[in-house]
C-alpha atoms as a printed R data frame, in Angstrom:
    type eleno elety resid chain resno       x       y       z
1   ATOM     1    CA   MET     A     1   2.839  23.453  -5.761
2   ATOM     2    CA   GLU     A     2   0.890  24.341  -2.654
3   ATOM     3    CA   ASN     A     3   1.848  22.662   0.585
4   ATOM     4    CA   ALA     A     4   0.416  19.148   0.310
5   ATOM     5    CA   LYS     A     5  -0.586  19.160   3.978
6   ATOM     6    CA   ASP     A     6  -3.008  22.028   3.281
7   ATOM     7    CA   LEU     A     7  -5.099  19.856   0.958
8   ATOM     8    CA   MET     A     8  -8.454  18.317   1.764
9   ATOM     9    CA   PRO     A     9  -8.748  14.532   2.342
10  ATOM    10    CA   LEU     A    10  -9.203  12.052  -0.507
11  ATOM    11    CA   GLN     A    11 -12.271   9.992   0.340
12  ATOM    12    CA   CYS     A    12 -14.093   6.835  -0.750
13  ATOM    13    CA   LYS     A    13 -17.743   6.684   0.249
14  ATOM    14    CA   ASN     A    14 -19.706   3.429  -0.072
15  ATOM    15    CA   ILE     A    15 -17.625   2.183  -2.990
16  ATOM    16    CA   ILE     A    16 -18.891  -0.993  -4.645
17  ATOM    17    CA   LYS     A    17 -17.229  -2.531  -7.687
18  ATOM    18    CA   LYS     A    18 -18.666  -5.366  -9.742
19  ATOM    19    CA   TYR     A    19 -17.259  -7.191 -12.736
20  ATOM    20    CA   ASN     A    20 -20.286  -8.688 -14.444
21  ATOM    21    CA   GLU     A    21 -22.155 -10.236 -11.525
22  ATOM    22    CA   LYS     A    22 -19.146 -10.643  -9.232
23  ATOM    23    CA   GLU     A    23 -18.741  -7.994  -6.545
24  ATOM    24    CA   VAL     A    24 -15.028  -7.469  -5.824
25  ATOM    25    CA   LEU     A    25 -15.237  -4.422  -3.534
26  ATOM    26    CA   HIS     A    26 -17.903  -4.196  -0.841
27  ATOM    27    CA   ASN     A    27 -19.017  -0.826   0.575
28  ATOM    28    CA   ILE     A    28 -15.542   0.669   0.957
29  ATOM    29    CA   ASP     A    29 -15.325   3.745   3.179
30  ATOM    30    CA   LEU     A    30 -11.827   5.185   3.307
31  ATOM    31    CA   THR     A    31 -10.335   8.598   4.085
32  ATOM    32    CA   LEU     A    32  -6.753   9.437   3.146
33  ATOM    33    CA   GLU     A    33  -5.585  12.406   5.187
34  ATOM    34    CA   PRO     A    34  -2.983  14.755   3.679
35  ATOM    35    CA   GLY     A    35   0.583  14.394   4.876
36  ATOM    36    CA   LYS     A    36   0.658  10.669   5.722
37  ATOM    37    CA   ILE     A    37   2.221   7.482   4.377
38  ATOM    38    CA   TYR     A    38  -0.263   4.614   4.210
39  ATOM    39    CA   GLY     A    39   0.355   0.944   3.601
40  ATOM    40    CA   LEU     A    40  -2.269  -1.097   1.754
41  ATOM    41    CA   ILE     A    41  -1.919  -4.834   2.341
42  ATOM    42    CA   GLY     A    42  -4.040  -7.797   1.368
43  ATOM    43    CA   ARG     A    43  -3.816 -11.184  -0.284
44  ATOM    44    CA   ASN     A    44  -3.835 -11.641  -4.054
45  ATOM    45    CA   GLY     A    45  -7.348 -10.973  -5.272
46  ATOM    46    CA   ALA     A    46  -8.334  -8.925  -2.221
47  ATOM    47    CA   GLY     A    47  -9.072  -5.896  -4.436
48  ATOM    48    CA   LYS     A    48  -6.025  -3.694  -3.787
49  ATOM    49    CA   THR     A    49  -5.281  -2.725  -7.397
50  ATOM    50    CA   THR     A    50  -8.970  -2.227  -8.144
51  ATOM    51    CA   LEU     A    51  -9.305   0.124  -5.174
52  ATOM    52    CA   LEU     A    52  -6.233   2.120  -6.207
53  ATOM    53    CA   SER     A    53  -7.553   2.379  -9.774
54  ATOM    54    CA   ILE     A    54 -10.885   3.708  -8.529
55  ATOM    55    CA   LEU     A    55  -9.205   6.222  -6.210
56  ATOM    56    CA   ALA     A    56  -7.260   7.584  -9.188
57  ATOM    57    CA   ALA     A    57 -10.328   7.584 -11.473
58  ATOM    58    CA   GLN     A    58  -8.713   5.099 -13.855
59  ATOM    59    CA   CYS     A    59 -11.523   2.634 -13.240
60  ATOM    60    CA   PRO     A    60 -15.153   3.585 -12.520
61  ATOM    61    CA   ALA     A    61 -16.853   2.357  -9.379
62  ATOM    62    CA   THR     A    62 -20.150   0.541  -9.835
63  ATOM    63    CA   SER     A    63 -21.565   2.776  -7.124
64  ATOM    64    CA   GLY     A    64 -20.315   5.210  -4.492
65  ATOM    65    CA   ASP     A    65 -18.280   8.408  -4.642
66  ATOM    66    CA   ILE     A    66 -14.616   9.458  -4.696
67  ATOM    67    CA   THR     A    67 -14.007  13.033  -3.640
68  ATOM    68    CA   LEU     A    68 -11.097  15.339  -2.934
69  ATOM    69    CA   GLY     A    69 -12.497  17.711  -0.375
70  ATOM    70    CA   GLU     A    70 -15.949  18.591  -1.725
71  ATOM    71    CA   GLU     A    71 -15.038  17.965  -5.377
72  ATOM    72    CA   THR     A    72 -15.633  14.727  -7.250
73  ATOM    73    CA   VAL     A    73 -12.584  13.006  -8.733
74  ATOM    74    CA   TRP     A    74 -14.171  11.250 -11.710
75  ATOM    75    CA   GLU     A    75 -13.590  13.205 -14.962
76  ATOM    76    CA   ASN     A    76 -12.498  16.282 -12.998
77  ATOM    77    CA   GLN     A    77  -9.146  17.548 -14.227
78  ATOM    78    CA   GLN     A    78  -8.800  19.953 -11.301
79  ATOM    79    CA   THR     A    79  -8.882  17.186  -8.685
80  ATOM    80    CA   LEU     A    80  -7.048  14.662 -10.869
81  ATOM    81    CA   SER     A    81  -4.103  17.053 -11.102
82  ATOM    82    CA   HIS     A    82  -3.428  16.221  -7.434
83  ATOM    83    CA   ILE     A    83  -3.407  12.422  -7.929
84  ATOM    84    CA   CYS     A    84  -0.897  10.000  -9.436
85  ATOM    85    CA   PHE     A    85  -1.410   6.248  -9.694
86  ATOM    86    CA   SER     A    86   1.840   4.480 -10.521
87  ATOM    87    CA   ARG     A    87   1.162   0.814 -11.221
88  ATOM    88    CA   GLU     A    88   3.180  -2.161 -12.375
89  ATOM    89    CA   LEU     A    89   4.124  -2.037 -16.040
90  ATOM    90    CA   ASN     A    90   3.624  -5.244 -17.973
91  ATOM    91    CA   PRO     A    91   4.283  -4.333 -21.612
92  ATOM    92    CA   VAL     A    92   3.667  -6.829 -24.395
93  ATOM    93    CA   ALA     A    93   4.959  -6.520 -27.926
94  ATOM    94    CA   GLU     A    94   1.595  -5.402 -29.309
95  ATOM    95    CA   SER     A    95   0.984  -2.650 -26.733
96  ATOM    96    CA   ALA     A    96   1.535   1.021 -27.519
97  ATOM    97    CA   ILE     A    97   3.848   1.444 -24.541
98  ATOM    98    CA   ALA     A    98   6.174  -1.410 -25.516
99  ATOM    99    CA   SER     A    99   7.927   0.459 -28.317
100 ATOM   100    CA   MET     A   100   8.330   3.664 -26.315
101 ATOM   101    CA   LYS     A   101  11.768   4.589 -25.058
102 ATOM   102    CA   VAL     A   102  12.291   5.420 -21.394
103 ATOM   103    CA   LYS     A   103  12.854   9.094 -22.197
104 ATOM   104    CA   ASP     A   104   9.676   9.257 -24.315
105 ATOM   105    CA   TYR     A   105   7.604   7.621 -21.584
106 ATOM   106    CA   LEU     A   106   8.821  10.197 -19.058
107 ATOM   107    CA   LYS     A   107   8.251  13.036 -21.550
108 ATOM   108    CA   ALA     A   108   4.643  11.894 -21.940
109 ATOM   109    CA   ALA     A   109   4.307  11.836 -18.147
110 ATOM   110    CA   SER     A   110   5.615  15.410 -17.964
111 ATOM   111    CA   ILE     A   111   2.708  16.504 -20.158
112 ATOM   112    CA   TYR     A   112   0.114  14.617 -18.134
113 ATOM   113    CA   TYR     A   113   1.242  15.679 -14.645
114 ATOM   114    CA   PRO     A   114   1.112  19.475 -14.183
115 ATOM   115    CA   HIS     A   115   3.645  19.555 -11.323
116 ATOM   116    CA   TRP     A   116   6.191  17.294 -13.063
117 ATOM   117    CA   ASP     A   117   9.759  17.694 -11.776
118 ATOM   118    CA   LYS     A   118  12.025  17.055 -14.774
119 ATOM   119    CA   GLU     A   119  15.193  17.631 -12.764
120 ATOM   120    CA   MET     A   120  14.147  14.933 -10.298
121 ATOM   121    CA   ALA     A   121  13.188  12.546 -13.096
122 ATOM   122    CA   ASP     A   122  16.559  12.995 -14.811
123 ATOM   123    CA   ARG     A   123  18.391  12.533 -11.517
124 ATOM   124    CA   LEU     A   124  16.489   9.345 -10.681
125 ATOM   125    CA   VAL     A   125  17.147   7.899 -14.136
126 ATOM   126    CA   LYS     A   126  20.849   8.229 -13.330
127 ATOM   127    CA   THR     A   127  20.372   6.966  -9.756
128 ATOM   128    CA   PHE     A   128  18.666   3.799 -11.001
129 ATOM   129    CA   GLU     A   129  21.097   3.499 -13.926
130 ATOM   130    CA   LEU     A   130  18.374   3.342 -16.558
131 ATOM   131    CA   GLU     A   131  19.210   3.885 -20.220
132 ATOM   132    CA   PRO     A   132  17.014   6.744 -21.520
133 ATOM   133    CA   GLY     A   133  17.130   5.397 -25.073
134 ATOM   134    CA   LYS     A   134  16.140   1.846 -24.185
135 ATOM   135    CA   LYS     A   135  12.709   0.592 -25.242
136 ATOM   136    CA   ILE     A   136  10.337  -0.313 -22.430
137 ATOM   137    CA   LEU     A   137   9.780  -3.798 -23.878
138 ATOM   138    CA   LYS     A   138  13.487  -4.479 -23.346
139 ATOM   139    CA   LEU     A   139  13.501  -3.524 -19.657
140 ATOM   140    CA   SER     A   140  13.798  -6.173 -16.951
141 ATOM   141    CA   LYS     A   141  11.122  -6.469 -14.267
142 ATOM   142    CA   GLY     A   142  13.344  -4.561 -11.842
143 ATOM   143    CA   MET     A   143  13.942  -1.784 -14.363
144 ATOM   144    CA   LEU     A   144  10.210  -1.515 -15.010
145 ATOM   145    CA   SER     A   145   9.718  -1.039 -11.265
146 ATOM   146    CA   MET     A   146  12.366   1.681 -11.253
147 ATOM   147    CA   LEU     A   147  10.484   3.459 -14.029
148 ATOM   148    CA   THR     A   148   7.209   3.376 -12.070
149 ATOM   149    CA   ILE     A   149   9.031   4.778  -9.027
150 ATOM   150    CA   ILE     A   150  10.448   7.648 -11.088
151 ATOM   151    CA   LEU     A   151   6.965   8.392 -12.411
152 ATOM   152    CA   ALA     A   152   5.497   8.420  -8.897
153 ATOM   153    CA   LEU     A   153   8.123  10.617  -7.276
154 ATOM   154    CA   ALA     A   154   8.657  13.055 -10.165
155 ATOM   155    CA   SER     A   155   4.917  13.531 -10.654
156 ATOM   156    CA   LYS     A   156   4.931  15.626  -7.467
157 ATOM   157    CA   ALA     A   157   1.264  14.663  -7.088
158 ATOM   158    CA   ASP     A   158  -0.089  15.471  -3.632
159 ATOM   159    CA   TYR     A   159  -1.748  12.041  -3.433
160 ATOM   160    CA   THR     A   160   0.567   9.422  -4.908
161 ATOM   161    CA   LEU     A   161  -0.606   5.810  -5.110
162 ATOM   162    CA   LEU     A   162   1.960   3.074  -5.789
163 ATOM   163    CA   ASP     A   163   1.032  -0.502  -6.646
164 ATOM   164    CA   GLU     A   164   3.845  -2.970  -5.827
165 ATOM   165    CA   PRO     A   165   6.602  -0.405  -6.479
166 ATOM   166    CA   VAL     A   166   9.479  -2.678  -5.385
167 ATOM   167    CA   ALA     A   167   8.483  -5.793  -7.352
168 ATOM   168    CA   GLY     A   168  11.610  -7.186  -8.952
169 ATOM   169    CA   LEU     A   169  14.025  -4.895  -7.102
170 ATOM   170    CA   ASP     A   170  16.909  -6.369  -5.120
171 ATOM   171    CA   VAL     A   171  17.313  -5.538  -1.444
172 ATOM   172    CA   PHE     A   172  19.699  -2.647  -2.123
173 ATOM   173    CA   MET     A   173  17.364  -0.946  -4.590
174 ATOM   174    CA   ARG     A   174  14.382  -1.507  -2.292
175 ATOM   175    CA   ASP     A   175  16.301   0.210   0.502
176 ATOM   176    CA   LYS     A   176  17.153   3.072  -1.862
177 ATOM   177    CA   PHE     A   177  13.499   3.456  -2.819
178 ATOM   178    CA   TYR     A   178  12.308   3.791   0.777
179 ATOM   179    CA   LYS     A   179  15.041   6.329   1.526
180 ATOM   180    CA   LEU     A   180  14.014   8.380  -1.528
181 ATOM   181    CA   LEU     A   181  10.364   8.116  -0.487
182 ATOM   182    CA   LEU     A   182  11.059   9.369   3.031
183 ATOM   183    CA   GLU     A   183  13.226  12.220   1.742
184 ATOM   184    CA   GLU     A   184  10.433  13.343  -0.581
185 ATOM   185    CA   TYR     A   185   7.816  12.971   2.155
186 ATOM   186    CA   GLU     A   186   9.819  15.017   4.658
187 ATOM   187    CA   LYS     A   187  10.457  17.726   2.073
188 ATOM   188    CA   THR     A   188   6.924  18.064   0.684
189 ATOM   189    CA   GLY     A   189   4.432  16.418   3.041
190 ATOM   190    CA   ARG     A   190   2.872  14.534   0.135
191 ATOM   191    CA   THR     A   191   0.502  11.661   0.892
192 ATOM   192    CA   PHE     A   192   1.630   8.215  -0.264
193 ATOM   193    CA   LEU     A   193  -0.469   5.043  -0.405
194 ATOM   194    CA   ILE     A   194   1.703   1.993  -1.066
195 ATOM   195    CA   SER     A   195   0.463  -1.500  -1.858
196 ATOM   196    CA   THR     A   196   3.072  -4.185  -1.272
197 ATOM   197    CA   HIS     A   197   3.528  -7.864  -0.463
198 ATOM   198    CA   ILE     A   198   6.955  -7.259   1.123
199 ATOM   199    CA   ILE     A   199   5.350  -6.167   4.355
200 ATOM   200    CA   ASP     A   200   7.945  -6.232   7.132
201 ATOM   201    CA   GLU     A   201  10.453  -4.318   5.018
202 ATOM   202    CA   ALA     A   202   7.922  -1.558   4.372
203 ATOM   203    CA   SER     A   203   6.149  -1.448   7.749
204 ATOM   204    CA   PRO     A   204   8.562   1.033   9.424
205 ATOM   205    CA   VAL     A   205   7.598   3.536   6.705
206 ATOM   206    CA   PHE     A   206   3.826   3.151   7.139
207 ATOM   207    CA   GLU     A   207   2.250   5.626   9.535
208 ATOM   208    CA   GLU     A   208  -1.085   3.907   9.009
209 ATOM   209    CA   VAL     A   209  -1.957   0.494   7.637
210 ATOM   210    CA   ILE     A   210  -5.064  -0.436   5.660
211 ATOM   211    CA   MET     A   211  -5.779  -4.161   5.636
212 ATOM   212    CA   LEU     A   212  -8.037  -5.434   2.882
213 ATOM   213    CA   LYS     A   213  -9.646  -8.876   3.043
214 ATOM   214    CA   ASP     A   214 -12.005 -10.382   0.463
215 ATOM   215    CA   GLY     A   215 -12.876  -6.994  -1.011
216 ATOM   216    CA   ALA     A   216 -13.640  -5.293   2.302
217 ATOM   217    CA   ILE     A   217 -11.594  -3.196   4.717
218 ATOM   218    CA   LEU     A   218 -10.669  -5.315   7.712
219 ATOM   219    CA   LEU     A   219  -8.951  -2.508   9.610
220 ATOM   220    CA   ILE     A   220  -7.419   0.953   9.281
221 ATOM   221    CA   GLU     A   221  -5.101   1.869  12.122
222 ATOM   222    CA   ASN     A   222  -1.913   3.613  13.140
223 ATOM   223    CA   THR     A   223   0.758   0.971  12.555
224 ATOM   224    CA   GLU     A   224   2.557   1.477  15.851
225 ATOM   225    CA   ASP     A   225  -0.678   1.411  17.857
226 ATOM   226    CA   LEU     A   226  -1.846  -1.717  16.048
227 ATOM   227    CA   LEU     A   227   1.362  -3.634  16.732
228 ATOM   228    CA   SER     A   228   1.366  -2.519  20.370
229 ATOM   229    CA   ARG     A   229  -1.886  -4.470  20.813
230 ATOM   230    CA   ALA     A   230  -0.654  -7.657  19.168
231 ATOM   231    CA   VAL     A   231   1.328 -10.490  20.769
232 ATOM   232    CA   HIS     A   232   2.113 -14.109  19.983
233 ATOM   233    CA   ILE     A   233   1.650 -16.497  22.891
234 ATOM   234    CA   SER     A   234   3.100 -19.972  23.024
235 ATOM   235    CA   GLY     A   235   3.573 -22.745  25.541
236 ATOM   236    CA   ARG     A   236   1.744 -25.768  26.880
237 ATOM   237    CA   GLU     A   237  -1.721 -25.878  25.337
238 ATOM   238    CA   ASP     A   238  -3.717 -25.691  28.572
239 ATOM   239    CA   ALA     A   239  -1.624 -22.770  29.862
240 ATOM   240    CA   VAL     A   240  -2.061 -20.877  26.599
241 ATOM   241    CA   ASP     A   241  -5.830 -21.471  26.561
242 ATOM   242    CA   THR     A   242  -6.084 -20.159  30.123
243 ATOM   243    CA   ALA     A   243  -3.993 -17.080  29.315
244 ATOM   244    CA   VAL     A   244  -6.017 -16.044  26.240
245 ATOM   245    CA   LYS     A   245  -9.466 -16.642  27.687
246 ATOM   246    CA   GLY     A   246 -11.737 -13.703  26.803
247 ATOM   247    CA   LEU     A   247  -9.280 -12.257  24.249
248 ATOM   248    CA   LYS     A   248  -9.536 -12.129  20.463
249 ATOM   249    CA   THR     A   249  -7.289 -14.861  19.107
250 ATOM   250    CA   TYR     A   250  -6.160 -15.779  15.603
251 ATOM   251    CA   HIS     A   251  -4.159 -18.408  13.747
252 ATOM   252    CA   PRO     A   252  -3.740 -21.162  16.380
253 ATOM   253    CA   GLU     A   253  -0.912 -23.608  15.709
254 ATOM   254    CA   LYS     A   254  -0.419 -26.891  17.595
255 ATOM   255    CA   VAL     A   255   2.659 -29.087  17.797
256 ATOM   256    CA   GLY     A   256   2.164 -32.032  20.137
257 ATOM   257    CA   ARG     A   257   1.105 -30.647  23.540
258 ATOM   258    CA   SER     A   258   2.331 -27.128  22.690
259 ATOM   259    CA   LYS     A   259   0.316 -24.333  21.166
260 ATOM   260    CA   GLY     A   260   0.989 -20.933  19.672
261 ATOM   261    CA   ILE     A   261  -1.617 -18.270  18.965
262 ATOM   262    CA   THR     A   262  -1.786 -14.602  17.964
263 ATOM   263    CA   VAL     A   263  -3.734 -12.220  20.213
264 ATOM   264    CA   LEU     A   264  -5.024  -8.778  19.202
265 ATOM   265    CA   MET     A   265  -6.142  -6.917  22.293
266 ATOM   266    CA   GLU     A   266  -8.666  -4.102  22.352
267 ATOM   267    CA   ASN     A   267  -7.554  -0.589  23.254
268 ATOM   268    CA   GLY     A   268  -7.014  -0.435  27.006
269 ATOM   269    CA   GLN     A   269  -7.132  -4.205  27.361
270 ATOM   270    CA   GLU     A   270  -4.240  -5.784  29.261
271 ATOM   271    CA   PHE     A   271  -2.747  -9.238  29.138
272 ATOM   272    CA   GLN     A   272  -1.631 -11.066  32.259
273 ATOM   273    CA   SER     A   273   1.433 -13.147  31.459
274 ATOM   274    CA   SER     A   274   2.893 -15.952  33.537
275 ATOM   275    CA   GLY     A   275   6.063 -18.009  33.613
276 ATOM   276    CA   GLU     A   276   4.269 -20.928  31.951
277 ATOM   277    CA   ILE     A   277   3.965 -19.198  28.583
278 ATOM   278    CA   SER     A   278   6.133 -17.203  26.200
279 ATOM   279    CA   VAL     A   279   4.894 -13.797  25.012
280 ATOM   280    CA   GLN     A   280   6.516 -12.264  21.930
281 ATOM   281    CA   PRO     A   281   5.790  -9.151  19.856
282 ATOM   282    CA   VAL     A   282   4.243  -9.673  16.426
283 ATOM   283    CA   SER     A   283   5.515  -8.172  13.186
284 ATOM   284    CA   LEU     A   284   3.048  -6.565  10.790
285 ATOM   285    CA   GLN     A   285   3.591  -9.394   8.320
286 ATOM   286    CA   ASN     A   286   2.847 -12.087  10.895
287 ATOM   287    CA   LEU     A   287  -0.191 -10.176  12.145
288 ATOM   288    CA   PHE     A   288  -1.425  -9.965   8.561
289 ATOM   289    CA   ILE     A   289  -0.967 -13.722   8.154
290 ATOM   290    CA   ALA     A   290  -2.893 -14.336  11.383
291 ATOM   291    CA   LEU     A   291  -5.785 -12.058  10.451
292 ATOM   292    CA   CYS     A   292  -6.012 -12.758   6.724
293 ATOM   293    CA   GLY     A   293  -4.722 -16.308   6.363
294 ATOM   294    CA   ASP     A   294  -6.796 -19.434   5.988
295 ATOM   295    CA   GLU     A   295  -9.340 -19.811   8.757
296 ATOM   296    CA   ASN     A   296  -8.072 -23.272   9.581
């Protein structure tokens, strides 16, 4: 496999997706640069899985283009050979996948993905203590997540998209996953795009964060730079209101005469603190809640 960092970007241009008359993605413009780990966060129904499906050409956009470099992704085996979309498995008794054994599922994946690493897949099966002969229908939710992780990592795809990879995993297995992810990233320079609801646990891994709200991209930014601009201010209501005057504020909370509010400063903007208020850093999860929570 060529060095993943030498690849061209994977791009969305003016992507719109409609189901019947309902538009669920609105003019999405997104560029995934090679050699980065991205986090994709948004509320349920924001369009995360739909966007990932379109990026991997598993779901057609209503309009717009997906390209890898200058080449289209849709129905193009050459570009699709660089992309893996590993999504949550939800087998039901009637589905074709339900009766498959773990080993057969991974064998099928080895045929589909041209850069498949069988040695890695076998090693991860042992690491996650999966039974190769067990039918997928009999796997627990955590085991199903382990199987999607094995698929993603062993695919060796230059652009690997993971939808809720740690759903159902306990804290120890989630920690193991992120360590495996970072090891693979440092070794290969592959690009990973990870959608997750367990935000603070994953945020140290994300070089860049993509925040999706109501089917549109709210922001795309370096995670460290974004958090350096965010603070939570609390104190007596009048002192807080004076301190945040002229700044972008989100998610105000009042308790009696006290008030707390999240501030996201512009680049180069400075905040003048005083002894009358408390200023605390904001985690990515709390910033997400402030920006994407209920308006009131």
